[in-house]
N, CA, C and O atoms as a GROMACS GRO file, in nm:
protein
  348
    1UNK      N    1  -3.117   6.726  10.316
    1UNK     CA    2  -2.959   6.772  10.204
    1UNK      C    3  -2.824   6.805  10.250
    1UNK      O    4  -2.713   6.786  10.200
    2UNK      N    5  -2.888   6.891  10.418
    2UNK     CA    6  -2.842   7.007  10.486
    2UNK      C    7  -2.695   6.895  10.503
    2UNK      O    8  -2.584   6.917  10.455
    3UNK      N    9  -2.739   6.773  10.587
    3UNK     CA   10  -2.666   6.689  10.645
    3UNK      C   11  -2.533   6.632  10.531
    3UNK      O   12  -2.410   6.632  10.535
    4UNK      N   13  -2.647   6.584  10.424
    4UNK     CA   14  -2.495   6.537  10.267
    4UNK      C   15  -2.439   6.664  10.310
    4UNK      O   16  -2.350   6.664  10.394
    5UNK      N   17  -2.460   6.717  10.286
    5UNK     CA   18  -2.388   6.881  10.198
    5UNK      C   19  -2.256   6.858  10.335
    5UNK      O   20  -2.143   6.815  10.309
    6UNK      N   21  -2.289   6.886  10.441
    6UNK     CA   22  -2.189   6.858  10.536
    6UNK      C   23  -2.127   6.772  10.587
    6UNK      O   24  -2.031   6.794  10.661
    7UNK      N   25  -2.177   6.630  10.551
    7UNK     CA   26  -2.155   6.452  10.590
    7UNK      C   27  -2.003   6.465  10.421
    7UNK      O   28  -1.887   6.427  10.433
    8UNK      N   29  -2.041   6.504  10.340
    8UNK     CA   30  -1.982   6.512  10.245
    8UNK      C   31  -1.857   6.584  10.247
    8UNK      O   32  -1.760   6.538  10.186
    9UNK      N   33  -1.851   6.671  10.298
    9UNK     CA   34  -1.726   6.745  10.282
    9UNK      C   35  -1.587   6.715  10.307
    9UNK      O   36  -1.554   6.674  10.418
   10UNK      N   37  -1.529   6.725  10.243
   10UNK     CA   38  -1.355   6.676  10.276
   10UNK      C   39  -1.322   6.828  10.402
   10UNK      O   40  -1.376   6.939  10.400
   11UNK      N   41  -1.250   6.790  10.468
   11UNK     CA   42  -1.210   6.873  10.544
   11UNK      C   43  -1.096   6.962  10.481
   11UNK      O   44  -1.095   7.084  10.500
   12UNK      N   45  -1.003   6.899  10.407
   12UNK     CA   46  -0.914   6.979  10.393
   12UNK      C   47  -1.000   7.068  10.286
   12UNK      O   48  -1.001   7.187  10.316
   13UNK      N   49  -1.076   7.033  10.163
   13UNK     CA   50  -1.094   7.147  10.075
   13UNK      C   51  -1.192   7.290  10.146
   13UNK      O   52  -1.213   7.403  10.102
   14UNK      N   53  -1.254   7.191  10.333
   14UNK     CA   54  -1.288   7.334  10.349
   14UNK      C   55  -1.174   7.427  10.417
   14UNK      O   56  -1.201   7.547  10.421
   15UNK      N   57  -1.086   7.398  10.455
   15UNK     CA   58  -1.025   7.482  10.539
   15UNK      C   59  -0.952   7.521  10.375
   15UNK      O   60  -0.916   7.635  10.403
   16UNK      N   61  -0.927   7.510  10.292
   16UNK     CA   62  -0.845   7.558  10.190
   16UNK      C   63  -0.948   7.668  10.161
   16UNK      O   64  -0.919   7.781  10.122
   17UNK      N   65  -1.020   7.642  10.175
   17UNK     CA   66  -1.150   7.787  10.137
   17UNK      C   67  -1.249   7.857  10.212
   17UNK      O   68  -1.356   7.901  10.169
   18UNK      N   69  -1.187   7.865  10.370
   18UNK     CA   70  -1.227   7.875  10.454
   18UNK      C   71  -1.208   8.042  10.461
   18UNK      O   72  -1.205   8.091  10.574
   19UNK      N   73  -1.196   8.131  10.348
   19UNK     CA   74  -1.134   8.233  10.353
   19UNK      C   75  -1.280   8.269  10.284
   19UNK      O   76  -1.358   8.349  10.335
   20UNK      N   77  -1.309   8.189  10.146
   20UNK     CA   78  -1.444   8.203  10.071
   20UNK      C   79  -1.566   8.191  10.095
   20UNK      O   80  -1.656   8.249  10.034
   21UNK      N   81  -1.580   8.110  10.192
   21UNK     CA   82  -1.674   8.055  10.348
   21UNK      C   83  -1.714   8.185  10.417
   21UNK      O   84  -1.823   8.243  10.418
   22UNK      N   85  -1.605   8.213  10.470
   22UNK     CA   86  -1.591   8.322  10.574
   22UNK      C   87  -1.674   8.492  10.479
   22UNK      O   88  -1.757   8.582  10.492
   23UNK      N   89  -1.572   8.433  10.390
   23UNK     CA   90  -1.657   8.606  10.279
   23UNK      C   91  -1.796   8.579  10.226
   23UNK      O   92  -1.853   8.686  10.205
   24UNK      N   93  -1.876   8.468  10.197
   24UNK     CA   94  -1.989   8.485  10.100
   24UNK      C   95  -2.068   8.410  10.228
   24UNK      O   96  -2.189   8.434  10.234
   25UNK      N   97  -2.005   8.307  10.346
   25UNK     CA   98  -2.109   8.280  10.422
   25UNK      C   99  -2.148   8.433  10.529
   25UNK      O  100  -2.256   8.490  10.541
   26UNK      N  101  -2.032   8.460  10.586
   26UNK     CA  102  -2.063   8.527  10.704
   26UNK      C  103  -2.113   8.651  10.651
   26UNK      O  104  -2.233   8.672  10.667
   27UNK      N  105  -2.053   8.723  10.599
   27UNK     CA  106  -2.046   8.889  10.512
   27UNK      C  107  -2.192   8.871  10.392
   27UNK      O  108  -2.285   8.949  10.372
   28UNK      N  109  -2.163   8.745  10.332
   28UNK     CA  110  -2.334   8.766  10.253
   28UNK      C  111  -2.484   8.757  10.349
   28UNK      O  112  -2.596   8.801  10.326
   29UNK      N  113  -2.417   8.665  10.489
   29UNK     CA  114  -2.548   8.704  10.567
   29UNK      C  115  -2.627   8.820  10.602
   29UNK      O  116  -2.739   8.869  10.596
   30UNK      N  117  -2.516   8.836  10.638
   30UNK     CA  118  -2.560   8.971  10.718
   30UNK      C  119  -2.558   9.105  10.615
   30UNK      O  120  -2.595   9.215  10.655
   31UNK      N  121  -2.529   9.092  10.532
   31UNK     CA  122  -2.573   9.201  10.362
   31UNK      C  123  -2.737   9.155  10.326
   31UNK      O  124  -2.835   9.225  10.301
   32UNK      N  125  -2.718   9.002  10.336
   32UNK     CA  126  -2.874   8.940  10.297
   32UNK      C  127  -2.950   8.991  10.435
   32UNK      O  128  -3.056   9.044  10.402
   33UNK      N  129  -2.939   8.992  10.514
   33UNK     CA  130  -3.019   9.014  10.626
   33UNK      C  131  -3.089   9.152  10.602
   33UNK      O  132  -3.211   9.156  10.590
   34UNK      N  133  -3.006   9.276  10.595
   34UNK     CA  134  -3.019   9.456  10.578
   34UNK      C  135  -3.111   9.391  10.444
   34UNK      O  136  -3.228   9.419  10.419
   35UNK      N  137  -3.038   9.312  10.379
   35UNK     CA  138  -3.161   9.430  10.206
   35UNK      C  139  -3.284   9.314  10.249
   35UNK      O  140  -3.371   9.332  10.164
   36UNK      N  141  -3.313   9.243  10.310
   36UNK     CA  142  -3.433   9.159  10.320
   36UNK      C  143  -3.521   9.261  10.450
   36UNK      O  144  -3.637   9.296  10.430
   37UNK      N  145  -3.444   9.303  10.585
   37UNK     CA  146  -3.570   9.383  10.652
   37UNK      C  147  -3.559   9.487  10.620
   37UNK      O  148  -3.656   9.559  10.644
   38UNK      N  149  -3.416   9.563  10.539
   38UNK     CA  150  -3.527   9.742  10.492
   38UNK      C  151  -3.630   9.670  10.394
   38UNK      O  152  -3.749   9.681  10.419
   39UNK      N  153  -3.598   9.613  10.306
   39UNK     CA  154  -3.749   9.602  10.194
   39UNK      C  155  -3.860   9.569  10.286
   39UNK      O  156  -3.957   9.638  10.253
   40UNK      N  157  -3.887   9.494  10.383
   40UNK     CA  158  -3.994   9.439  10.461
   40UNK      C  159  -4.015   9.560  10.533
   40UNK      O  160  -4.128   9.608  10.536
   41UNK      N  161  -3.919   9.616  10.592
   41UNK     CA  162  -3.936   9.750  10.664
   41UNK      C  163  -4.037   9.832  10.599
   41UNK      O  164  -4.152   9.856  10.637
   42UNK      N  165  -3.967   9.879  10.476
   42UNK     CA  166  -4.033   9.933  10.375
   42UNK      C  167  -4.212   9.908  10.321
   42UNK      O  168  -4.310   9.981  10.305
   43UNK      N  169  -4.179   9.756  10.306
   43UNK     CA  170  -4.279   9.736  10.224
   43UNK      C  171  -4.422   9.704  10.386
   43UNK      O  172  -4.542   9.682  10.377
   44UNK      N  173  -4.337   9.717  10.505
   44UNK     CA  174  -4.447   9.738  10.619
   44UNK      C  175  -4.452   9.898  10.666
   44UNK      O  176  -4.478   9.920  10.784
   45UNK      N  177  -4.438   9.963  10.613
   45UNK     CA  178  -4.450  10.125  10.628
   45UNK      C  179  -4.511  10.155  10.535
   45UNK      O  180  -4.570  10.255  10.576
   46UNK      N  181  -4.540  10.140  10.435
   46UNK     CA  182  -4.608  10.158  10.317
   46UNK      C  183  -4.738  10.072  10.355
   46UNK      O  184  -4.833  10.093  10.280
   47UNK      N  185  -4.747  10.030  10.402
   47UNK     CA  186  -4.877   9.897  10.444
   47UNK      C  187  -4.938   9.846  10.311
   47UNK      O  188  -5.057   9.850  10.281
   48UNK      N  189  -4.827   9.792  10.228
   48UNK     CA  190  -4.875   9.721  10.136
   48UNK      C  191  -4.902   9.593  10.231
   48UNK      O  192  -4.925   9.531  10.127
   49UNK      N  193  -4.919   9.503  10.323
   49UNK     CA  194  -4.925   9.443  10.379
   49UNK      C  195  -5.040   9.372  10.390
   49UNK      O  196  -5.070   9.430  10.494
   50UNK      N  197  -5.146   9.285  10.371
   50UNK     CA  198  -5.298   9.324  10.404
   50UNK      C  199  -5.328   9.183  10.366
   50UNK      O  200  -5.279   9.140  10.262
   51UNK      N  201  -5.393   9.116  10.429
   51UNK     CA  202  -5.482   9.011  10.445
   51UNK      C  203  -5.555   8.955  10.375
   51UNK      O  204  -5.621   9.028  10.301
   52UNK      N  205  -5.578   8.799  10.363
   52UNK     CA  206  -5.630   8.800  10.207
   52UNK      C  207  -5.755   8.764  10.174
   52UNK      O  208  -5.783   8.722  10.062
   53UNK      N  209  -5.851   8.781  10.278
   53UNK     CA  210  -5.964   8.728  10.318
   53UNK      C  211  -6.103   8.874  10.318
   53UNK      O  212  -6.226   8.881  10.311
   54UNK      N  213  -5.992   8.965  10.330
   54UNK     CA  214  -6.120   9.131  10.323
   54UNK      C  215  -5.985   9.220  10.335
   54UNK      O  216  -5.990   9.340  10.362
   55UNK      N  217  -5.863   9.149  10.312
   55UNK     CA  218  -5.779   9.296  10.240
   55UNK      C  219  -5.777   9.391  10.383
   55UNK      O  220  -5.760   9.511  10.358
   56UNK      N  221  -5.790   9.359  10.530
   56UNK     CA  222  -5.763   9.479  10.597
   56UNK      C  223  -5.603   9.468  10.624
   56UNK      O  224  -5.542   9.367  10.657
   57UNK      N  225  -5.560   9.579  10.606
   57UNK     CA  226  -5.394   9.594  10.602
   57UNK      C  227  -5.351   9.561  10.756
   57UNK      O  228  -5.412   9.606  10.853
   58UNK      N  229  -5.193   9.442  10.764
   58UNK     CA  230  -5.144   9.426  10.863
   58UNK      C  231  -4.987   9.495  10.902
   58UNK      O  232  -4.874   9.488  10.854
   59UNK      N  233  -5.051   9.562  11.016
   59UNK     CA  234  -4.953   9.577  11.047
   59UNK      C  235  -4.815   9.487  11.108
   59UNK      O  236  -4.853   9.408  11.194
   60UNK      N  237  -4.649   9.480  11.081
   60UNK     CA  238  -4.584   9.374  11.162
   60UNK      C  239  -4.453   9.513  11.274
   60UNK      O  240  -4.398   9.622  11.258
   61UNK      N  241  -4.468   9.393  11.392
   61UNK     CA  242  -4.380   9.488  11.454
   61UNK      C  243  -4.236   9.519  11.390
   61UNK      O  244  -4.224   9.484  11.272
   62UNK      N  245  -4.116   9.586  11.456
   62UNK     CA  246  -4.009   9.553  11.411
   62UNK      C  247  -3.944   9.436  11.416
   62UNK      O  248  -3.870   9.389  11.330
   63UNK      N  249  -3.978   9.384  11.537
   63UNK     CA  250  -3.923   9.294  11.605
   63UNK      C  251  -3.945   9.184  11.585
   63UNK      O  252  -3.867   9.093  11.611
   64UNK      N  253  -4.068   9.169  11.530
   64UNK     CA  254  -4.145   9.057  11.420
   64UNK      C  255  -4.021   9.041  11.272
   64UNK      O  256  -3.962   8.940  11.234
   65UNK      N  257  -4.014   9.173  11.219
   65UNK     CA  258  -3.914   9.172  11.097
   65UNK      C  259  -3.839   9.120  11.132
   65UNK      O  260  -3.827   9.002  11.098
   66UNK      N  261  -3.724   9.197  11.242
   66UNK     CA  262  -3.580   9.116  11.264
   66UNK      C  263  -3.600   8.952  11.261
   66UNK      O  264  -3.509   8.884  11.213
   67UNK      N  265  -3.704   8.897  11.304
   67UNK     CA  266  -3.727   8.762  11.328
   67UNK      C  267  -3.712   8.725  11.178
   67UNK      O  268  -3.612   8.670  11.131
   68UNK      N  269  -3.836   8.767  11.097
   68UNK     CA  270  -3.835   8.722  10.969
   68UNK      C  271  -3.694   8.730  10.896
   68UNK      O  272  -3.661   8.645  10.814
   69UNK      N  273  -3.623   8.824  10.926
   69UNK     CA  274  -3.524   8.858  10.838
   69UNK      C  275  -3.405   8.788  10.840
   69UNK      O  276  -3.328   8.760  10.749
   70UNK      N  277  -3.401   8.758  10.991
   70UNK     CA  278  -3.295   8.588  11.002
   70UNK      C  279  -3.352   8.502  11.001
   70UNK      O  280  -3.278   8.404  11.007
   71UNK      N  281  -3.444   8.480  10.997
   71UNK     CA  282  -3.531   8.377  10.942
   71UNK      C  283  -3.473   8.313  10.785
   71UNK      O  284  -3.411   8.211  10.753
   72UNK      N  285  -3.527   8.424  10.713
   72UNK     CA  286  -3.500   8.411  10.552
   72UNK      C  287  -3.324   8.386  10.520
   72UNK      O  288  -3.289   8.305  10.434
   73UNK      N  289  -3.220   8.468  10.603
   73UNK     CA  290  -3.152   8.487  10.570
   73UNK      C  291  -3.026   8.403  10.595
   73UNK      O  292  -2.916   8.416  10.539
   74UNK      N  293  -3.062   8.313  10.691
   74UNK     CA  294  -2.967   8.137  10.732
   74UNK      C  295  -2.989   8.056  10.686
   74UNK      O  296  -2.936   7.947  10.706
   75UNK      N  297  -3.087   8.083  10.599
   75UNK     CA  298  -3.038   7.909  10.538
   75UNK      C  299  -2.939   7.964  10.398
   75UNK      O  300  -2.936   7.875  10.313
   76UNK      N  301  -2.875   8.061  10.366
   76UNK     CA  302  -2.809   8.145  10.272
   76UNK      C  303  -2.707   8.007  10.260
   76UNK      O  304  -2.742   7.905  10.201
   77UNK      N  305  -2.606   8.020  10.310
   77UNK     CA  306  -2.473   7.983  10.351
   77UNK      C  307  -2.468   7.805  10.400
   77UNK      O  308  -2.368   7.736  10.382
   78UNK      N  309  -2.557   7.768  10.443
   78UNK     CA  310  -2.609   7.613  10.452
   78UNK      C  311  -2.682   7.571  10.323
   78UNK      O  312  -2.728   7.457  10.330
   79UNK      N  313  -2.702   7.629  10.217
   79UNK     CA  314  -2.759   7.574  10.140
   79UNK      C  315  -2.636   7.553  10.008
   79UNK      O  316  -2.621   7.454   9.935
   80UNK      N  317  -2.547   7.704  10.009
   80UNK     CA  318  -2.409   7.676   9.930
   80UNK      C  319  -2.343   7.559   9.956
   80UNK      O  320  -2.306   7.494   9.858
   81UNK      N  321  -2.318   7.511  10.078
   81UNK     CA  322  -2.271   7.408  10.132
   81UNK      C  323  -2.313   7.280  10.047
   81UNK      O  324  -2.254   7.178  10.084
   82UNK      N  325  -2.395   7.264   9.947
   82UNK     CA  326  -2.514   7.154   9.926
   82UNK      C  327  -2.434   7.136   9.756
   82UNK      O  328  -2.450   7.027   9.701
   83UNK      N  329  -2.347   7.255   9.677
   83UNK     CA  330  -2.346   7.262   9.579
   83UNK      C  331  -2.162   7.198   9.566
   83UNK      O  332  -2.111   7.133   9.475
   84UNK      N  333  -2.109   7.242   9.679
   84UNK     CA  334  -1.961   7.133   9.684
   84UNK      C  335  -1.970   7.074   9.636
   84UNK      O  336  -2.087   7.103   9.611
   85UNK      N  337  -1.944   6.937   9.543
   85UNK     CA  338  -1.946   6.846   9.454
   85UNK      C  339  -1.756   6.772   9.580
   85UNK      O  340  -1.651   6.835   9.588
   86UNK      N  341  -1.782   6.653   9.641
   86UNK     CA  342  -1.698   6.583   9.692
   86UNK      C  343  -1.611   6.522   9.590
   86UNK      O  344  -1.661   6.463   9.494
   87UNK      N  345  -1.454   6.535   9.607
   87UNK     CA  346  -1.423   6.503   9.484
   87UNK      C  347  -1.327   6.364   9.555
   87UNK      O  348  -1.266   6.286   9.481
   0.00000   0.00000   0.00000
């Protein structure tokens, strides 16, 4: 789906909408990263993350939370490209 979205995107339409792609793609991803990071960090500090089988609390490292947040928010701008219909 991601390949098809990029392959079918017309270059002219891409450059006409470049400022919007920058605003929503780059800044939206950065804002999304900080929101996901903050919420995950808060949930981790409140010790709400439990194992499924024995209800032990799981403490995540800050590096793991950063990696998780980056992975989750990275798909937003790429998925939005698939919504643009080729003319």
